Structures are given as C-alpha cells and as structure tokens.
N, C-alpha and C positions, 0 to 999 in steps of 0.2 A: 592248036586252039588259041583263041584270043582271050586274054586274061587281063582284067583290070584290078589293081590292088589299091584300095583306099586306105591310106596311112602308110608312112615309111618309117615307123618306129621299129623296134626290134623284130617283132613277129612279121609285120608287113614287108619289111625290106628283105629279110632272110627268105621268106616264102616266095616273094616275087622274083628274087634273083634265082632261086633254085628252080622254080617253074620255067624261067627263061632258059636255064641250063638244061632242062629236059627237052627244049626245043619249041616250047610254046612262045607266042608273041605276047609279051607282057608290058603293060603300061602301069607304072607306079605313080599314084597321085598323092600330093600332100599340099596342105594350105600354106605351109611355111616356105616362102620363096627362097629364104637363105639356105634351107636344107636342100631344096631342089637344085639350087645353084652349085652347092658342094657336090652333089651326086652327078650333075651334068658335067662337072669339071674333073670327074674321075676320083673324087674323094668319097669317104664314107663317114657318116656322123656318129657311128658307134664303133667300138672295138670288138671284132669277132674274128678269130683266126680264119684266114682264107677268104673272107668276104670281099675284100677290096679287089682281089684277083678275079673273082667270079664276076663282079660288077664290070670290070674293065673288059673281060673276055666277051661277055654277052652284049655289052654296048657296041663293041667292035663288030660283033656278028649281026647286029641290028635286031636282036631278039628282045632287047630291053631298053625302054625309054622312061624318062622321068618328066613330070609336068605338074603344074598347079591347076590346069584346066580339066575340070571333071567331065564336061559335056561330051566332047568327042571320044574320050576314053571309054565312057559308059555306052554310048551309042553303038560302038563297034564291037562290044564285048560279048562273048558267049557266057562268061562267068565273071561276076563282080564280087570281089572279096572285101568284106568290111574288117579291117585290121587296125582299128583306132584304139586309143587307150580306154581302159575301164578302171580307173583308180578307185580306191576306197573313198566313199563319201564321208566328209567330215561329220563327226558326231554319232553316226549310227553303224558304220562299218559296211553298209551296203555298197555294192558296185555302182559307180556313177556311170549311167548309161546314156548320158546326154550326147556324147560324141557319136555313139552308135546310132541313136535315133535321128540325129541331124544328118548323118551319112545316108541313112535309109531314105529320108525325105528327098535329099538331093539326087540320089540314084533314081528314084521314082520319076523325077522330072525329065530325065534324059533317056530312059530305056526305049529301045526301038527294036521290036522283035523279041522272040522268046529269050529270056535271060534268067540265069540261075544266080541268085544273090546268096552269098555264102558268108555266114558269120564265123570269122577266124578268131576274133577277139574272144577272150574268156568272159562268158556272160552267164547270169543266173538262169535257172530253168524258167522257161516261158518267154524269154527274150525274142526267140524266133517268131513266136506268135504275134508279139507286139510289132516286130519289124514288118511282118506280113500285113498287119492291120494298117500300119502307117503308109505303106506303099499302096494298098488298096484304096485308102482314103484320098491320098494325093492323086491317084490315077484311077478314077472310077471306070475308065474305059478299059482297064486291064483286069483280067480275071485270074486269081491264083489257081495254079494247076494247069492253066492253059497258056497264058501269056508270060507267066513268071513263076518261079518256085523259090522259096527261102529254105536254105539248107544249113544245118550246123556241121561244122568241120573243125573241131577243136585242135589246137596245136599242142605238141608235146616236145618242145625244143628246150634243151639245156643250154644255157648261156655258156659259151666256151666250146661247145660241141654241136652247135645248132645245124651246121651244114650236113654233117654226118647223120644227125638225127632226122633231118628232112629227107635225105636221100636213101638212108637205110633204117627206116623206122621199125619199131617193134610191131606197130599196127597203124592203120589209118582208120579213123572213126568218121562215119558219115551219117548224119541224121536227116532222113527224109522218107516220106511214103510215096514220093513221085518216081515213077519209072523213068520218065524223061530226065529228071534231075540226076538219077542214078547213072544214066548213060553218060551224061556230061561229066560227072565226077569220075567215073571209070576212065573216061578219055583223058582227063587231067592227070590221073595217077598211073596211067598205063605203063610208063617207064619202070615202075616199081614191080610190075608183074614178074619180070625176069628174076627178081630176088625172092619171089614167092611171098611178098609182103601180105599179111592178112588184112583185108579191108572189111571192117565191121560195119554193116549197114543196120541201122536201127531207126526208131522214130526220133523226131527232133528233140523232144524233151529228155529222152534217155541219153542222147548224145551230149546234151548240155551238162547233164549231171555226171557223166563219166569223167569229164575233165575235172570237175570239182572233187569228186570222190577220189580220183587218182592223186591229186596234189595233197588232199587232206590225209590220205593214208601215208604218203611219203613223209609229210611233216610229222606225222605221228611216230614213224620209225626213228626219225632224227631225235625227237623229244624223248622217246623211250630210252634210247641208248645214252642220252645225256643224263637222264635220271639214274640209270644204272651206273654211270661214271661217278656220280655223287656217292652212291652206295659203295662202290669199289673203294673210294677214298676212305670211307669210314671203316671198311672191313679189311683193308690191306690187300685187296684183289686187283687184278689188272684188266681194265675195260677192253683193251685191244684183244686180249685172249678170250674174254667173254664174247666179244663181237665175232671173233673167228669161230668159237665153239658153237654159237647159235646160228651163225650165218651159213655154216656148212649144211645145215638142215634145209633141204630143198623147199620145205613149206614156208621158210622164213626168208632165205636168201641173204647174201652178204652186202648188197648195196644199201646205202643210206644208214649204215650202222657205224659211222665214224663219230666218236664223241668230239664235241667242240663247243664254241661259244653260242650256239643257237643258229637257227636258220634265218635267212634274210632274202633279199632279191625282189624281183618284180612280181613273182607268182605266189609263193607259199603264204606270205603274210596277208595279202589282200584276199586270196582265194579262201583261206581258212576262215577269215572274218566273214566273207560274203556267204559261204555255205552255212555258217553258224546262224547268221541272221535269217537266211532263207528257211532253214529248218525251224527256227523259233516261230516264225510267222506261219508256217505250215502246221504248227502244233505237234511237231515231231523233233524235239530238241536233240542235238547231237552232243551229249555230255562229254564224251571222250574228246571231241575236237575242241569244245569249249575249254577243257583242261589243257589241251595242247597249246592253245593260244596264250593262256595265262602263264603256263610254265615257261614257254619260250620267251615271253616278254621279261619275265623275272630272271631268266638265264643270263641275259646280256648284262644286267645290273650285277648279278652275282659274279660274273667274270671280272668286272672292275674291282669288286671286293677282293677277289683272288690276287689281283695285282697289288692292291694296297697291303694285304697281309704278307705278300712276298717280299716287300721292302720294309717290313718291320712294323706295319700298322699305321704308318703316316707318310703320305707322299708330298706334303706341303713343302714347296721350294725345291723338290727333287725333279730331275730331268728324266723323263720316261721316253725311250725310243720305241716307236711303233712301226713294225714292218707289216704292211698289208692293210689296205683300206677298203678295197672292193669286197662285196659279200662273198665272193669266191674267186679263184684264180681264172685267168684267161678271159676276163671281162673288165670293163671300166664301170660297171653298174654299182652305184652306191646305195640304191634304194633299200631301205631297212637293213643296211649292213650292220652287223654287231659292232663294228668299229665305232659307229656313231655314238651309240649308247655308252660304250666303254670309255671312249675318249671324253665325252661330256661329263661323265661322273668323275673321272680322274682330274679333269680340269677344275671342276667344282670343288674338289678336295684340295686344290692348290698345286697340282703338279704342272710342270712345264712340259708340254708335249712336242716332240719332234717326230715327224712321220715321213715314210716313203712307201710308194706303191708304183709298180712299173707302168700302169696304165690309168689309174683312177684319180690321180691327184688334181687334174683339172676340174672334175666333178666334185671332188672332195672339198675343194676350196669354197664352193657354194654352201656345202653342208656344214663344214667345220672351218669357218673363216679365221678363227683366232688361234690357230696353232702354227708351228713352224714346219715348212716343207723342205725336204732335202732332195738332192739330185741322185743319190745312190744309197745303198744299205750302210756303207761304212761311214759316210758323212752323218747319217742319222744316228749311228751308234756312238760316235766319238763324244766322250765326256758324259755319257748317260749313267744314271744310277741304276737303271734296270732296262732290260730289253724285253719287249712283248711281241710275240708273233701272233697276228690275228688272221692273216690270210696265207694259205700255203702255196704261194707262188714257187715254181721250181727253183728260181734263183736264190731263194732263201734256204734251200735244202742242203747246201754245201758251203756254208760260211766258213771262213778261216778263223777258227776259234782262238788260236794263239794270238792272232791280230785283234780279234774282238776283245779278248780279255785285257790286252795291253791298252786298249782305247777307253775302257769303261772305268768309272769311279769304283764301282763294285761289280763283280762278275755274277750278276743275277739275271737269269733267263726264265721268263714265264712263257711257256710254249702252249698256246691254246689250241694248237692243231696236232700235237703229238708227233711232230715230224722228226724229232731227235731221240736218241737212245739215252735213258736216264743214267745208265752205268757209264757210258762213254763221256757224258757231260760231267759227271762227278769226277771221273779220272782227269778231266782237263781243268778241274778246279772251280767249277761253276756251282752256284746254288741254282738248281734246276727244278722248276715246278711245272708239271704238265697236268693233263686232265684225266682223272680216273685211273692213274697209275701210281704205284708206290714211288716215293721220292728216291 
C-alpha cells in the first residue's frame, strides 16, 4: 500500500520506517529541509536503537523516501498519517493542536481519490471530528465516508524499544466506524497477523481516549511506587522487595514499578496534563491523575534535596558528578527529564555540575547550558565531592569502584535508580544513598 507520513519526529519517523519494512511504499514528509537532507543522506535526527539500519535498508530497497513536498506524496497515498507534534500549550496544559490542524488543511488541498487520514499524533478526544470538519470545509467537493475517512490510530511506542513495539505490539487500536477505512487499516497492519496481534476496532473518540488513559495509568503506577519508596525510607522497608511482592500479583503486574526520580519524556508529562484539562472541561475531573501530576513535579525537586542531604546539607562550592541526562536509557530525549529539575536546583544551591550521558549531551547543552560536560564517566567523576546516577544506562551498571573511590574527594554515591547493592557499596567504603531502600 502507499503510505504518506506527515512529520518525521519520533513517532512519524519510526512508524514510517517500520511500515516500509513491512513492504509498503512510504513517503515521509517534513517542513524542515535540514532534517530531510539528513535523512536523504542516510542519517537519522534522533537516537533510537536499530533505526538507522532500517532507514538505510528500506531506502536501498526503494520502499522509503523523504521529501519536503506534500502535494505529490498526498495525491498518491492510500493512507496519510498525521504524526506532527502536540506539545503542551503554555499556560493551560492543553495539547497544542495547531500543527495537526495545519496538516489536515494541507492534506485536504491535495487529496485525489478515496484517502484514509490517520491521526497518529496523541490528540485529545474530539480531535478527529475537528480534522474531519477542517477537511470538509477546505474541500466541499469531498464527502466524509465516501471520498475520505478520518481514523484514530494512537501509537504505543517506548523510546529505546520503539521498533520492537511497532513490529510486535501488545495491540493495535483503530478508531473508525467506516468499513472502507477498516479495510485499509487491516491492509496496513496485515504483516502483524502472523503474530496474532489483537487489533482493537472502536469508534474514533474511544480510540483517542485509550491512548490518554493508558499513559495516565502507567504514570500513576510510577508515581505510586515512588510514594511507596518514601514510605519505605521512613519505615526501614525495601521498595524493591515491595515492588516484587506486589508485582507478582497478576492483577497488578511488575512493569512500571521501579522507584526513581519521577517520570519524564515526550508522552507522560504532556499527556497527563492534557487529559486532566480535558476532564476538567468535561465536568468529570480526574482527581487521581491531578495528584499524579503534582506529586511527580515535586518528586524531581525532592531528589535534588536528597543529593544535598547526602553531602551534608550544603552543596555550595562542591563538585557534583552527574551520570545520565536523558529521561531514560537508550534515547537522547531530554524532554521533561528529571535531570533538568535536579541539576537546576543543585546549581541554584551553588553546586558545580559536571555531567556525562552517552547520547543526550548535544540536546542537554540547549536545556542546561551552564554546566560542564565530560567525554566519559570517569572524567566526570574525577575530583567530585559526590556522584549522582540519574539515568540507568547499561554502561553505568559496572563502574570500577576502586578507581571511582580513588578519584573522588569523598566517596559519596547517590543512586536515584537503585542499580547498585547497598551492602556491596558499603563494603567498598562508599556512603551510598538510594531510593526507598535501607542505607
């Protein structure tokens, strides 16, 4: 099938490349000529394991092309995906849908023959209705349900594991009441049938809400176990054992029960805010999610306090080594990363910050321009008064602690991801502070 992907951000690029790898003919469109030049020259503008190789493979096979020109890409398409950004709007937390609506209007101008327009971006309930209205207004000669259909098809991609998530998903959700659109969507996802992937067909508004409900629930699990970690610290319990004890209950499950410095990234922060605002306006406020948002924001500040307490209550003039800047490993995404709030608070308290991340430092320099960046873990650690682990990259899991101890002014390690064993760290002479575990 012929697929056009509007937007080559994280979701659009991964989705377009994976559809091409299924054998579809995919054109990815973006307004940024610099980004398209990078892609046409075999590069990728984001870090995602395995993505560069798939781009090269499918470009070579002529299944995948990149362009800034929308017209021809839309005219020839069976399905056009809208995968543009929907950032939180300043001031009120609502999703900014201006890019989605602009894409819809442009698509309308160029459609030729029956076309399925698919919202892949995460959008509030009712966005599909508005997209349909925009297209109908721009093209009064076209009738919804006959000449085009607007479908919701939310993404459920985890950064760092997005290719696997696309090719082996837990489920595919499709929101449409049109049988013609269902036929097109079945054709697009046919390669998943061999894996017996459930395809959940529902109406458009339900599909839009499924995405928000899923992310809000996962954010709630993270925030729940973080609050349990605080309680564990007060009671002398171990949050990792609490997580295991409740996670073995099939009704709860073990995923997203790892205590840490709070959630970040491109999805959970903006999606929880957006669904809270939507619910408030609908007259059905989501009190649990409102609390999740507030607790998570406070969590990041609290982790900075944990570092300050770990070095004696005052970081003024002290050098703090930070390992990990991305909001999670295997990505270069700094959006809403806990590292930003933690470092900003430590810097405001007078600390000198040195940082290292395997992939995120280029982006971090825009977000945190006033700290020192290092080329590896040990350069970062050398001469530090304390070491803080914020992101659990694999390369931070097997540090040479005899070497680390010899390089530090004081052997203080604040491990905000619980990747080391407290007993082993004490045996090696470290003041070791973790999250929700006895020291």
